N, C-alpha and C positions, 0 to 999 in steps of 0.2 A: 578294510578299504571302503566298505559301504557306510561305515560309521560317520566319516567326515561329511559326505553329502547330506546325510540325514540330520546331523547336527546343524549344518548350515541352513537347511530348510526350516528346521524348528526355530532357529534364531531369527530368520527373516519373518516368519509368521508372528513371533512374539513382538518383533519391532513394529509390524503393521498393527497389531492389537493395541499398542501403546499410543498410536498416533491419534490425536484428538481431531475430530472433524466437526466444524462449527456449522450451525444453521443460522438463519436470521433471528430465531428465538434464543439461541445460545451464543450469539455474537459476543466476543470478549469486551470487557469494559476498558481494557488497557493493552498496551504493547501491540499497536498496529499503526500502519501508515495510511493516511487518507490523502488523496490527491485528486485534483480535478479543475474544472472551469465553471464560471458562472457569470451572472450579471445580464446586462442589456435591459431593454425596455420591458421585456416579459419577466425578468427576474429569474431566468432559468438557472439551474444548477445541476451538474452531473458530478458525482463523487464516486471515486473508485477506492476500494480498501484492500490493502495487502497485509495478510497475516503472516506470522513467522513460519507457519506450516506450509505456506505456498498457496493457500486459498485466496481467491479474489472474489470480492463482492462489489456490487454497483448499486447506486441509488440515484433517483431523479427527483429534484426538488428539495426543499429544506426539510420536509418531514417525510420524504420518500422512503418506502420500505426497502430494506437491503435485500437484493436478489443475488443468488450465486452468479459469479461472473467468470467461472473457470478456475484453473489451477495451474501453477507453475512448479518447477522443482523446488523442493524445500531448501536445498542448498543455495539456489539462486535468490530465493526470498530472503534468507538470512543474510546473504551478501549485500542485498539492497538495503536492508534495515541497518546493517553495520555501516555501510557507506553513508547513509543518512546521519547516523550518530557522529561519524568522524568528520564529514565534509559539510553537511548542510545545517545541522543543528546549531552550530556556532554562528551562522549567518543570520543577523537580525535585519530582516528586510520586510517592511510593511508599506507597500505602495500600490494598493489596489486601485483600479480605475472602474469605470462603468462596466467594462468587461474585464474579468480578472482570472488569474490562474493561481492555484494555491497548493501548498504542501503542508501537511499537519501530522505530527507524530504525537500520539497519545500514550504517555507513560503513566506509571502508577501514581506519581505525585504531581505531575504537571503536564501541560500540553505545549508543544513547540510548534510555531506556525510561521510560514513565510507566504507573502502574497505579493503579486505584481500585476501590472496592467495599466498603470497611470501613464498617460502620454508624456513623453519628454524625460522619463526616468530610465536610466541605464540599469538593466537587470544584471546582477552578478552572473557571470558565465556558468559558474558551478550550479546555480539553480536551474538554468535553462537546459544544461546537459543532463542533469539528473532527471528532470521532468521528461525530457525526450526518451531517456532510457526506460523510465517507467511506462511510457506509452507503448514502447516496443514489447512490453510484457503482456499487454492486453490482447485477448483473442481478436484476430482480424475477421471482419465481417464479410 
């Protein structure tokens, strides 16, 4: 009877050991989703990064250092990345304005990007809804 709980405990410990945790110095070169907003007279830029393991990072400015921005459930992160692949990646939309919003998926062989903000341009609803859902993942201040 005691063997099963012990095996379950060992399996969960091994699973935790195999989970990769990234830092700004070990940030992956591919397989992540970047999203954010920028522009204006000051040229501000805030970029959030979602990794498949659920880690979130944030950076301010074009060359801003990536800082840990919290964590979400790994399953939720994978669902969002899959949703991007299925719903957003095929959407070719490049209409940035002075103030703009963006989505960017960095894959091994290429980068997919959508931008919007130009006045008078209708943004596909799928982009708006996906971006709103990403914002809900961010820690509330």
